[in-house]
Kinemage of the C-alpha trace (Angstrom):
@kinemage 1
@onewidth
@group {chain A} dominant
@subgroup {mainchain}
@vectorlist {calphas} color= white
{ca met a 1} P 9.809 -16.741 -31.923
{ca gln a 2} L 13.029 -14.791 -31.462
{ca arg a 3} L 12.893 -11.201 -30.266
{ca arg a 4} L 13.843 -8.706 -32.952
{ca arg a 5} L 16.839 -6.499 -32.287
{ca leu a 6} L 16.547 -2.736 -32.375
{ca ala a 7} L 16.811 -0.930 -35.665
{ca gln a 8} L 17.309 2.771 -36.257
{ca gly a 9} L 15.019 4.818 -38.460
{ca thr a 10} L 11.548 6.264 -38.684
{ca ala a 11} L 9.723 3.125 -37.517
{ca trp a 12} L 11.862 2.912 -34.377
{ca arg a 13} L 11.264 6.561 -33.562
{ca phe a 14} L 7.521 6.046 -33.975
{ca val a 15} L 7.619 3.141 -31.496
{ca leu a 16} L 9.495 5.332 -28.992
{ca gly a 17} L 7.007 8.155 -29.367
{ca met a 18} L 4.040 5.884 -28.750
{ca ala a 19} L 5.766 4.389 -25.711
{ca met a 20} L 6.279 7.871 -24.236
{ca leu a 21} L 2.539 8.455 -24.497
{ca val a 22} L 1.942 5.187 -22.647
{ca leu a 23} L 4.296 6.244 -19.827
{ca thr a 24} L 2.586 9.602 -19.439
{ca ala a 25} L -0.844 7.964 -19.195
{ca val a 26} L 0.301 5.289 -16.733
{ca gln a 27} L 2.092 7.778 -14.458
{ca gly a 28} L -0.865 10.151 -14.483
{ca thr a 29} L -3.270 7.370 -13.532
{ca ala a 30} L -1.001 6.118 -10.746
{ca val a 31} L -0.566 9.582 -9.248
{ca ala a 32} L -4.310 10.268 -9.385
{ca gln a 33} L -5.144 6.955 -7.672
{ca gln a 34} L -2.441 7.474 -5.061
{ca thr a 35} L -3.613 10.992 -4.239
{ca thr a 36} L -7.249 9.963 -3.886
{ca ser a 37} L -6.471 6.994 -1.668
{ca ala a 38} L -3.851 8.586 0.580
{ca tyr a 39} L -5.483 11.970 1.146
{ca thr a 40} L -9.159 11.041 1.371
{ca val a 41} L -10.658 10.030 4.718
{ca arg a 42} L -13.934 8.143 4.297
{ca gln a 43} L -16.798 6.933 6.487
{ca ile a 44} L -16.687 9.839 8.928
{ca ala a 45} L -19.854 9.538 10.994
{ca ile a 46} L -21.448 12.613 12.603
{ca glu a 47} L -24.189 12.725 15.205
{ca lys a 48} L -24.518 16.173 16.779
{ca thr a 49} L -27.235 17.978 18.735
{ca ala a 50} L -27.476 21.729 19.433
{ca ala a 51} L -30.001 24.505 19.965
{ca thr a 52} L -30.912 24.381 16.283
{ca gly a 53} L -30.354 21.992 13.412
{ca val a 54} L -28.299 24.605 11.561
{ca leu a 55} L -25.979 25.034 14.551
{ca ala a 56} L -25.724 21.278 15.008
{ca arg a 57} L -24.727 20.915 11.368
{ca gln a 58} L -22.006 23.553 11.588
{ca gln a 59} L -20.561 22.111 14.793
{ca gly a 60} L -20.770 18.583 13.426
{ca leu a 61} L -18.938 19.504 10.221
{ca asp a 62} L -16.200 21.282 12.175
{ca glu a 63} L -15.737 18.239 14.417
{ca ala a 64} L -15.677 15.961 11.375
{ca arg a 65} L -12.901 18.035 9.807
{ca gln a 66} L -10.865 17.792 13.003
{ca ala a 67} L -11.435 14.035 13.194
{ca ala a 68} L -10.393 13.624 9.553
{ca tyr a 69} L -7.222 15.637 10.197
{ca val a 70} L -6.262 13.348 13.098
{ca his a 71} L -6.977 10.268 10.979
{ca leu a 72} L -4.949 11.557 8.034
{ca tyr a 73} L -2.036 12.603 10.237
{ca glu a 74} L -1.838 9.148 11.832
{ca arg a 75} L -2.149 7.536 8.396
{ca leu a 76} L 0.855 9.393 6.972
{ca val a 77} L 3.113 9.865 10.015
{ca pro a 78} L 4.952 7.200 12.101
{ca gln a 79} L 3.521 6.447 15.524
{ca thr a 80} L 6.522 7.978 17.299
{ca tyr a 81} L 5.380 11.367 15.961
{ca tyr a 82} L 1.711 11.077 16.922
{ca gly a 83} L 2.323 13.217 20.011
{ca ala a 84} L 3.859 15.950 17.841
{ca arg a 85} L 0.657 16.550 15.876
{ca pro a 86} L 0.188 20.321 15.578
{ca ala a 87} L -3.081 21.674 16.951
{ca leu a 88} L -4.907 23.592 14.239
{ca ala a 89} L -7.514 26.314 14.540
{ca gln a 90} L -10.513 25.729 12.300
{ca pro a 91} L -9.503 28.287 9.610
{ca asp a 92} L -5.997 26.770 9.359
{ca leu a 93} L -7.446 23.281 9.114
{ca asn a 94} L -9.970 24.335 6.479
{ca ala a 95} L -7.072 25.621 4.360
{ca leu a 96} L -5.706 22.044 4.119
{ca ile a 97} L -9.015 20.581 2.914
{ca ala a 98} L -9.757 20.273 -0.786
{ca ala a 99} L -13.321 18.889 -0.685
{ca val a 100} L -16.049 17.611 1.629
{ca asp a 101} L -18.276 14.953 0.099
{ca ile a 102} L -21.564 14.349 1.928
{ca val a 103} L -22.484 10.698 1.459
{ca arg a 104} L -25.719 11.029 3.420
{ca glu a 105} L -27.142 13.545 5.908
{ca gln a 106} L -30.224 14.322 7.949
{ca thr a 107} L -30.988 17.612 9.697
{ca thr a 108} L -33.790 18.000 12.233
{ca ala a 109} L -34.859 20.882 14.467
{ca ser a 110} L -31.994 20.228 16.891
{ca ala a 111} L -29.798 17.457 15.473
{ca tyr a 112} L -27.555 16.619 12.547
{ca arg a 113} L -26.513 13.149 11.355
{ca ala a 114} L -24.292 12.489 8.385
{ca glu a 115} L -21.589 10.384 6.772
{ca leu a 116} L -18.775 12.269 5.064
{ca ala a 117} L -15.672 11.726 2.961
{ca ile a 118} L -13.115 14.512 3.350
{ca ser a 119} L -10.300 15.021 0.821
{ca phe a 120} L -7.190 16.996 1.702
{ca ser a 121} L -4.889 18.871 -0.652
{ca arg a 122} L -1.805 16.741 -1.258
{ca ala a 123} L 0.429 19.737 -1.958
{ca arg a 124} L -0.738 21.714 1.078
{ca val a 125} L -0.447 18.780 3.481
{ca arg a 126} L 3.032 17.901 2.207
{ca asp a 127} L 4.152 21.516 2.614
{ca phe a 128} L 2.589 21.594 6.084
{ca leu a 129} L 4.499 18.491 7.241
{ca asn a 130} L 7.773 19.400 5.530
{ca ala a 131} L 7.751 22.875 7.077
{ca arg a 132} L 7.577 21.259 10.533
{ca gln a 133} L 10.204 18.597 9.719
{ca ile a 134} L 7.717 15.796 10.404
{ca pro a 135} L 8.610 12.577 8.514
{ca phe a 136} L 5.765 11.032 6.550
{ca thr a 137} L 4.842 8.983 3.526
{ca asp a 138} L 1.871 9.197 1.184
{ca arg a 139} L 2.941 6.295 -1.013
{ca val a 140} L 0.171 3.792 -1.490
{ca ser a 141} L 1.428 0.237 -1.813
{ca pro a 142} L 0.975 -1.614 -5.081
{ca pro a 143} L -1.562 -4.462 -4.830
{ca leu a 144} L -0.275 -7.113 -2.411
{ca leu a 145} L -1.688 -10.648 -2.370
{ca val a 146} L -2.622 -11.888 1.128
{ca leu a 147} L -2.205 -15.641 1.663
{ca pro a 148} L -3.680 -16.590 5.075
{ca val a 149} L -2.427 -19.990 6.260
{ca tyr a 150} L -4.360 -21.388 9.224
{ca glu a 151} L -2.886 -24.081 11.465
{ca trp a 152} L -4.914 -26.004 14.030
{ca val a 153} L -3.971 -29.316 15.721
{ca gly a 154} L -1.176 -29.815 13.196
{ca ala a 155} L -3.298 -29.317 10.061
{ca arg a 156} L -2.575 -26.383 7.759
{ca gln a 157} L -5.198 -24.761 5.552
{ca leu a 158} L -4.848 -22.191 2.816
{ca trp a 159} L -7.816 -22.863 0.552
{ca glu a 160} L -9.959 -25.270 2.560
{ca val a 161} L -13.215 -24.060 4.105
{ca pro a 162} L -14.480 -23.367 6.682
{ca asn a 163} L -11.426 -21.352 7.672
{ca pro a 164} L -11.962 -18.501 10.179
{ca trp a 165} L -8.509 -17.058 9.500
{ca his a 166} L -9.252 -16.759 5.771
{ca thr a 167} L -12.654 -15.214 6.537
{ca ala a 168} L -11.117 -12.685 8.928
{ca trp a 169} L -8.586 -11.511 6.340
{ca ser a 170} L -11.190 -11.343 3.587
{ca glu a 171} L -12.904 -8.625 5.644
{ca arg a 172} L -9.672 -6.565 5.747
{ca val a 173} L -8.576 -6.550 2.096
{ca gly a 174} L -8.964 -3.640 -0.296
{ca thr a 175} L -7.474 -0.172 -0.384
{ca arg a 176} L -7.251 1.059 3.186
{ca gly a 177} L -5.145 4.138 3.683
{ca leu a 178} L -1.673 3.393 2.320
{ca leu a 179} L -2.147 -0.346 1.946
{ca asp a 180} L -3.733 -2.044 -1.073
{ca thr a 181} L -4.357 -5.773 -0.564
{ca val a 182} L -6.152 -8.458 -2.550
{ca met a 183} L -7.000 -12.122 -1.960
{ca ala a 184} L -7.101 -15.029 -4.367
{ca ala a 185} L -10.484 -16.510 -5.224
{ca gly a 186} L -9.348 -20.008 -4.297
{ca ser a 187} L -10.231 -21.537 -7.656
{ca ala a 188} L -9.027 -24.982 -8.642
{ca glu a 189} L -6.263 -23.329 -10.650
{ca asp a 190} L -5.203 -21.272 -7.609
{ca gln a 191} L -5.054 -24.391 -5.450
{ca leu a 192} L -2.890 -26.202 -7.985
{ca gln a 193} L -0.595 -23.187 -8.174
{ca leu a 194} L 0.239 -22.971 -4.460
{ca ser a 195} L -0.292 -25.111 -1.359
{ca ala a 196} L -0.149 -24.044 2.283
{ca asp a 197} L 3.275 -25.658 2.767
{ca gln a 198} L 4.613 -24.022 -0.394
{ca ala a 199} L 3.381 -20.618 0.782
{ca leu a 200} L 5.156 -21.085 4.118
{ca ala a 201} L 8.342 -22.175 2.323
{ca gly a 202} L 8.695 -18.645 0.944
{ca asp a 203} L 9.118 -17.018 -2.431
{ca ser a 204} L 8.666 -19.468 -5.292
{ca pro a 205} L 7.671 -19.496 -8.972
{ca gly a 206} L 4.199 -20.663 -7.896
{ca met a 207} L 3.752 -17.727 -5.531
{ca gln a 208} L 5.030 -15.289 -8.151
{ca gln a 209} L 2.682 -16.665 -10.813
{ca leu a 210} L -0.271 -16.501 -8.437
{ca ala a 211} L 0.556 -12.899 -7.552
{ca arg a 212} L 0.810 -11.972 -11.225
{ca ala a 213} L -2.544 -13.625 -11.904
{ca tyr a 214} L -4.124 -11.165 -9.469
{ca arg a 215} L -2.005 -8.236 -10.727
{ca ala a 216} L -0.177 -8.041 -7.408
{ca ser a 217} L 3.416 -6.864 -7.017
{ca gly a 218} L 4.050 -8.835 -3.868
{ca ala a 219} L 2.622 -11.381 -1.464
{ca ile a 220} L 2.061 -11.562 2.287
{ca val a 221} L 1.981 -14.974 3.927
{ca ala a 222} L -0.050 -14.633 7.142
{ca leu a 223} L 0.387 -17.701 9.331
{ca gly a 224} L -2.130 -18.031 12.160
{ca gln a 225} L -1.475 -20.928 14.552
{ca leu a 226} L -4.354 -21.609 16.923
{ca arg a 227} L -3.720 -23.466 20.179
{ca val a 228} L -5.162 -23.746 23.655
{ca asp a 229} L -3.198 -22.589 26.691
{ca pro a 230} L -2.979 -25.748 28.850
{ca arg a 231} L -2.869 -23.694 32.065
{ca thr a 232} L -5.919 -21.491 31.494
{ca gly a 233} L -7.843 -23.211 28.738
{ca ala a 234} L -7.890 -19.944 26.787
{ca pro a 235} L -7.516 -19.973 22.970
{ca val a 236} L -4.248 -18.473 21.728
{ca leu a 237} L -3.416 -17.386 18.181
{ca asp a 238} L 0.255 -16.985 17.255
{ca val a 239} L 0.570 -14.863 14.107
{ca thr a 240} L 3.562 -14.378 11.810
{ca leu a 241} L 3.518 -12.216 8.668
{ca arg a 242} L 6.228 -12.483 6.030
{ca gly a 243} L 6.316 -10.391 2.878
{ca tyr a 244} L 7.731 -11.055 -0.573
{ca gly a 245} L 8.209 -8.820 -3.590
{ca ala a 246} L 6.996 -5.290 -2.914
{ca ala a 247} L 5.535 -6.208 0.507
{ca pro a 248} L 7.342 -5.354 3.764
{ca ala a 249} L 9.597 -8.340 4.443
{ca gly a 250} L 9.010 -8.706 8.167
{ca pro a 251} L 8.665 -11.011 9.926
{ca ile a 252} L 5.928 -9.323 11.952
{ca thr a 253} L 4.873 -11.472 14.910
{ca gln a 254} L 2.253 -11.118 17.621
{ca thr a 255} L 0.285 -13.375 19.959
{ca phe a 256} L -3.424 -12.932 20.693
{ca thr a 257} L -5.281 -14.531 23.599
{ca gly a 258} L -9.034 -14.998 23.851
{ca ala a 259} L -11.331 -15.658 26.783
{ca ala a 260} L -11.458 -19.129 28.269
{ca gly a 261} L -14.651 -21.108 27.996
{ca gly a 262} L -17.404 -20.925 25.395
{ca arg a 263} L -17.709 -22.626 22.044
{ca ala a 264} L -14.399 -23.288 20.276
{ca ala a 265} L -15.701 -22.229 16.846
{ca leu a 266} L -16.971 -18.890 18.174
{ca ala a 267} L -13.748 -18.258 20.078
{ca ala a 268} L -11.689 -18.929 16.937
{ca glu a 269} L -13.886 -16.593 14.887
{ca gln a 270} L -13.595 -13.736 17.372
{ca leu a 271} L -9.867 -14.214 17.919
{ca thr a 272} L -8.986 -14.381 14.229
{ca arg a 273} L -10.983 -11.209 13.498
{ca thr a 274} L -9.193 -9.330 16.272
{ca ala a 275} L -5.835 -10.607 15.075
{ca ala a 276} L -6.430 -9.854 11.383
{ca ala a 277} L -7.444 -6.267 12.173
{ca ala a 278} L -4.377 -5.722 14.373
{ca met a 279} L -1.967 -7.349 11.916
{ca ala a 280} L -3.370 -5.345 9.005
{ca asp a 281} L -2.551 -2.218 11.020
{ca ala a 282} L 0.932 -3.573 11.784
{ca leu a 283} L 1.485 -4.292 8.098
{ca ala a 284} L 0.432 -0.741 7.191
{ca ala a 285} L 2.839 0.608 9.822
{ca ala a 286} L 5.677 -1.492 8.360
{ca trp a 287} L 4.923 -0.172 4.863
{ca lys a 288} L 4.915 3.365 6.246
{ca thr a 289} L 8.269 2.864 7.991
{ca glu a 290} L 9.929 1.501 4.853
{ca asn a 291} L 8.725 4.418 2.739
{ca leu a 292} L 9.184 7.420 5.045
{ca gln a 293} L 10.136 10.730 3.524
{ca arg a 294} L 11.763 13.486 5.542
{ca gly a 295} L 11.622 17.153 4.773
{ca glu a 296} L 15.341 17.636 5.329
{ca ile a 297} L 16.175 15.020 2.701
{ca gly a 298} L 14.235 16.830 0.014
{ca val a 299} L 13.994 15.571 -3.540
{ca ser a 300} L 17.079 13.993 -5.126
{ca thr a 301} L 17.803 13.301 -8.783
{ca leu a 302} L 19.701 10.294 -10.111
{ca arg a 303} L 20.716 9.766 -13.754
{ca val a 304} L 20.408 6.083 -14.690
{ca thr a 305} L 21.067 4.189 -17.905
{ca val a 306} L 18.733 1.435 -19.096
{ca pro a 307} L 20.365 -0.891 -21.657
{ca leu a 308} L 18.190 -1.622 -24.713
{ca ala a 309} L 18.730 -4.658 -26.908
{ca phe a 310} L 15.422 -5.502 -28.546
{ca ile a 311} L 12.375 -3.768 -29.989
{ca gly a 312} L 9.961 -3.467 -27.128
{ca asp a 313} L 12.614 -3.052 -24.413
{ca tyr a 314} L 12.057 0.686 -24.246
{ca ala a 315} L 8.277 0.409 -23.914
{ca asp a 316} L 8.767 -2.340 -21.325
{ca ala a 317} L 11.195 -0.137 -19.376
{ca leu a 318} L 8.709 2.746 -19.343
{ca arg a 319} L 5.928 0.492 -18.082
{ca arg a 320} L 8.069 -1.119 -15.369
{ca ile a 321} L 9.510 2.185 -14.114
{ca ala a 322} L 6.027 3.736 -13.938
{ca glu a 323} L 4.965 0.947 -11.528
{ca val a 324} L 7.518 2.023 -8.898
{ca arg a 325} L 5.607 4.400 -6.659
{ca ser a 326} L 8.721 5.258 -4.664
{ca leu a 327} L 9.621 7.556 -7.552
{ca asn a 328} L 8.402 11.144 -7.704
{ca ser a 329} L 9.013 11.146 -11.456
{ca ala a 330} L 11.075 9.595 -14.241
{ca val a 331} L 12.082 11.900 -17.112
{ca leu a 332} L 13.786 10.723 -20.294
{ca ala a 333} L 17.094 12.569 -20.668
{ca arg a 334} L 18.687 10.834 -23.661
{ca leu a 335} L 17.802 8.032 -26.048
{ca thr a 336} L 19.910 5.984 -28.448
{ca ala a 337} L 19.414 2.680 -30.238
{ca thr a 338} L 21.186 0.829 -27.392
{ca ala a 339} L 20.293 2.718 -24.216
{ca ala a 340} L 17.860 5.117 -22.573
{ca glu a 341} L 18.929 7.560 -19.859
{ca phe a 342} L 16.425 8.712 -17.242
{ca asp a 343} L 16.541 11.330 -14.518
{ca leu a 344} L 14.827 9.738 -11.523
{ca lys a 345} L 13.472 12.037 -8.825
{ca tyr a 346} L 12.888 10.499 -5.392
{ca ser a 347} L 12.393 11.615 -1.788
{ca ser a 348} L 13.790 8.552 0.008
{ca asp a 349} L 17.456 7.703 0.442
{ca leu a 350} L 19.361 5.822 -2.264
{ca glu a 351} L 19.330 2.502 -0.407
{ca gln a 352} L 15.540 2.661 -0.118
{ca leu a 353} L 15.312 3.394 -3.836
{ca gln a 354} L 17.435 0.337 -4.646
{ca arg a 355} L 15.227 -1.839 -2.440
{ca ala a 356} L 12.154 -0.451 -4.176
{ca phe a 357} L 13.475 -1.467 -7.600
{ca asp a 358} L 14.486 -4.880 -6.218
{ca ser a 359} L 10.933 -5.457 -5.002
{ca tyr a 360} L 9.653 -4.846 -8.545
{ca gly a 361} L 12.119 -7.325 -10.076
{ca met a 362} L 14.649 -4.730 -11.315
{ca arg a 363} L 18.230 -3.997 -10.259
{ca leu a 364} L 19.701 -0.530 -9.729
{ca val a 365} L 23.491 -0.926 -9.569
{ca gln a 366} L 26.463 1.430 -9.676
{ca glu a 367} L 28.975 0.507 -12.371
{ca pro a 368} L 32.217 2.228 -13.428
{ca gly a 369} L 30.351 4.289 -16.031
{ca gly a 370} L 27.553 5.349 -13.664
{ca trp a 371} L 24.248 4.028 -12.360
{ca val a 372} L 22.574 1.315 -14.438
{ca leu a 373} L 18.980 0.093 -14.136
{ca arg a 374} L 18.632 -3.466 -15.369
{ca ile a 375} L 15.010 -4.168 -16.188
{ca his a 376} L 15.440 -7.891 -16.862
{ca gly a 377} L 17.715 -8.761 -13.941
């Protein structure tokens, strides 16, 4: 069926109005999810003793707030700025906190035990960091599909089980700080879609289709090559991460060495778990680096034109633009039957913004008449 070209009139205006409502809802949901994930520190464990249970509780809660502040700071700020973390008195720290959620707690005559989730105010933390010229990012990645390829004695596995590398990564996926990762179920359809060798070959229609099936905007191929050091007999895991789509491109490489001796299966299990945890942190750091915002850059505005040719192009443009979390906002400035103009607000530099659109399958290019955003390539 051929796509219908745009027509002017009441019906067209109705379609545009409904599409604007869709954009508002999608952007609001994305911002809410991003704020909750980036500014909430979970699983804070407290175990405090004092002269009384009441005193232990107060001291424990104060320490938990300080611990959450350190965790949040290191989540948002690059490692080179960890040493510049401002020391905060308790009242100043409390002013940054929006809510304290007590998951569980127990108070005795002289002790307090609890698990907390502490949420910080996005606006107050951003102002706090900007005022001190500390670069940061609070942009949560879109879902990224992790494809762990395990190589041992020349054989490569992606879907086959048992696979300690796959198991290790399955324990790391989910929304953790600024990184949102998912894994494929490994169904027969998944296995037909992509093999280990195809994953290692790089971006392909099969990888893209698999990512779309799991609503991911990018993929990370994590190659773990297990070998034995012939000099020491110790197991060694060489790891290389490469990203496609919205994922950090890499490559990110690191080598992990286990203890010599012991059962090979147990050594592989322990080594892959250590490596997956470390590489997940490295991946989060790479995402952070690519999306840093600096206070001195501030917020910039760019007017872009989106060409429209068919009914549905405008609604599609709204949906696709709303997916790009590098944007602070996208406001419709002008609309005709052949084009839509948007004012894009962003805190990164222009080159980063172009890369962000590229990773979502769109192209932001400067033409003689101004900046043009091509939704369909």
